[in-house]
N, C-alpha and C positions, 0 to 999 in steps of 0.2 A: 256385697251383693245388693242393688243397688233399693234405696228405699223404695212402696209402693203404697202412693197414695188416690186412690179408689172414690172418688166420690160418687153417692148415689144419692137417685136427684127423689124416686119413691116420684108422686104420684105429682110433678110439679113445673111448673117449666112449659109454655106453649113451643110450636117450634121457632115464630123468632126470637121469643123471651133467651131458648134453650142458643139461639145461635150466637144472637147479639154478647150471653154472660159467656161461650166456648173462647171467640173469636176476644174481649175484654184480658181473657187468662193469657191467653197466647201473646195478648202486645206486650201484655206483663212478663211472665214468666221467663218471653222469650226461648220457647224448644230448651229449657234449662234438661244437659244429661243426664246431671246427676240425679236425678231420677225418675220411679217410672209412672205416672201423672194417665188414669184411665178414666174419663169422664163416662158414668152408668145413665144416659136420660131416659125418658118414657119412650115408647118403642116408636111412637108419631112421628121421632124426631132424633131416631139413628141413620135416616140417612145422607137426610141433608151433615145433619151436620161430617157423617162419615167424609164427605163432599168439600167439608172445612176444614179437615186432618187428617187429608193429603198431603202425605211431604212432610212431614215434620215428625218429631218423637212422642206428641200425644196420642195414645191407645182411647181408643171405642170398645165401653161394654155395655152387654142390657142383661137389666132386672130380673126376668127368666125365661123360659122357654122351658116348651113341650119334649117327654120326652119319646115321643111316637116322631114319623119319618114325618104322617102323611095321612090326614082323614074325616073323619065327622067331625071334627071337634070342634065346634063353636067361641069363637073368640079366641084360641089360640095361635100360636108362633112356635114353625119351627125350630132347629140349630142351621137348616138348609137356610130357609128367611133367614135370620141372624147372616148364617154368613154372604151370602150376597148384598145384603149392606154392611159388604166390608166387618162385622161386628166379630171382636175376637178374643173378648173376658165377659160369661156373665153369668150373674148371683146365683146364687142355688142353698136355698134352705134358712133362708132366713128367716128372722121366728115371726115377724109378721107374714110369711106367709104360712105359716107354721100354727101359729096361732088364731089366722080369719080364714087361710084355705085349706083348712084342713092337710095340709102336705105333710106327711108321715118320715120318718125317718123310709122306709121301703119306697116313698113312691121317690123320694129324693133320689133313692140311691137309681132307680131307674133314668132319673133325668141326671144324673154323673155322668151316667152309659152310655145316651147319647151325646152328649157337648166334647164326654175323650171321642168316643167315635165318628164325629163329624169334625174332627178338626182344631174344637173350642178350647179355652182352655176356661175349669170351673174357679171362679171363685166362694168356696164352701163355706156358710156360713152355722157356727156352732155356739151354743153358750145356756146356760143355765140360770135357772126363776130365784128368783129373793128367796126362794119358799127350801127352794132346791138348795139354796150357796147356806140357809141357815140350817140346814137340817144337818148338811158338809154330808151331800151328795153330789156336789160338784165333779171330781175325778169320773165317779161314774156315771154320770151325766155327761162328760166331752167325750168317753172310753167307747162309751154306747152309740154318743152318734156319731161319730168320722166309719168306727166298727162298723156301724151298720150303715152307714156307708161307698163302705171302701170294697167290703171283706171281696175277698174274688172277684173281683172285679179284671178283666182283662184294661192292656193297655197305657195304664199308670206310670206315670215316671214327677219328679220330683220337674222334669223342664214344665211338664202342663199343668200344673196344678198349686190354685194358694186357694189360704185357708185362712178365717177369718175371724176372733178367740173375740165377741157378739156376748155379753153377759146383759142376759133382757132387762133384770132390772135396773139396770144404768145407757139406754135407749129412750133416748128420746125423751129422759128425765129429768136432766140435769146432776144425773149422780152418773161421776163415773167411778172406776173401782180402782184402791188401792194401788201399789207398788206392790204394796208384797203380792196380793192377789194379782195383779196379772201377771205377777213372776212368778209363779203358783201355778196358777192355771195351759201357761203357755209353756213352761218344764211340762207340766201333764202330756198339755198338746204334743209336742214335739218327741217323749219317747212311744205315745203313737206313734207317730209317723215313723219313728225305726225304728220299729216292728212292723212299718209296711212297709218302710225302702228299704231295714240295713243301714249301713254305714253310709247314705245320701238322704238320709229321712233328715239332718241340723242342715239341707238346700233346701228341704221345703219354705218356700215362705210364709212367716204369722202374724196376720197383722191385727191388731186390734182396734175395736169398734165400742161406741158405746158414748156419749153427749163429748165424742175429741172439737176444740175449739183450738179456737187461736191465747188465747191463754191456758191451754195446759203441753197443748201437740209441743211445745217444748224440750218441756220435759218429759213426758209419756213414751219418746222417740228415743229416752236414752237407759230407756228401762230394756235392763239383760231380756235376749229373748225377741222383743217385740219392732218387727219391718220392716212396720208401715202398717197407716190409721184405714177403715174402712169407713169413710165419711158422709152425717148424713145427712140430717141440718145445715153444718154450718158447710157445708158446700155449695149451696145454698147462694153464698154472696159469696162473691165477686172480691172483695177487699180479707171478710174471713178466708174463704180458699188460698189465695193467693200467698196472703202473710200462712198458713199449717205447710207450704210447700215451702218457702221460703226458712220459715223456720227448719225445716227434715233438711234443708240441702248445706246449709251452713258451715 
């Protein structure tokens, strides 16, 4: 399985800034085939960056999508709109969407369903708060989020799904989960994947996200069960992002 490096730009970079960034990364990385690199810019940059990525091995992802096909949902974007912009992946269930926009497991499940039926690939984020970790609830939280998101959904296969473990207390804080914490969490997620997909559960990529940077990426990628990264802040800097890609593919 190729390591996956997904850069979540969040609400950063104008169209011109995004094009310049992607072009610099392309020129430096030269379409390395030993990793899957996914750029996830804001909606406004998707179409322009898709054109820049034509005939390359780099992939394009969106940061969110609505669960409905169309309708009176001011400010929202549908799966078909993303497909028309040549988007392949969609981040769903990110803790910032859960926290700031009140997205529940039930609502995220509807989004996962829409994305799968629409032919896109979800990158589904799960993770616990610091209070939940300190009270020993990490396994239960992960199990609840995953099962609430996938139970009884049709059209799920390990080929069109990525999971991302992002401990909420490590996102943007400079804190990183230690090897033991990451291993235990990824093992828990893997067991849940086996319960859903049977023996193919081990083929679902599980990314780690939470203050990943060029100083810790080399050691994090060697942790058993880590199949790549979902990167926030470090994905906004060409030097940092390229260095992480190089560390993962060396």
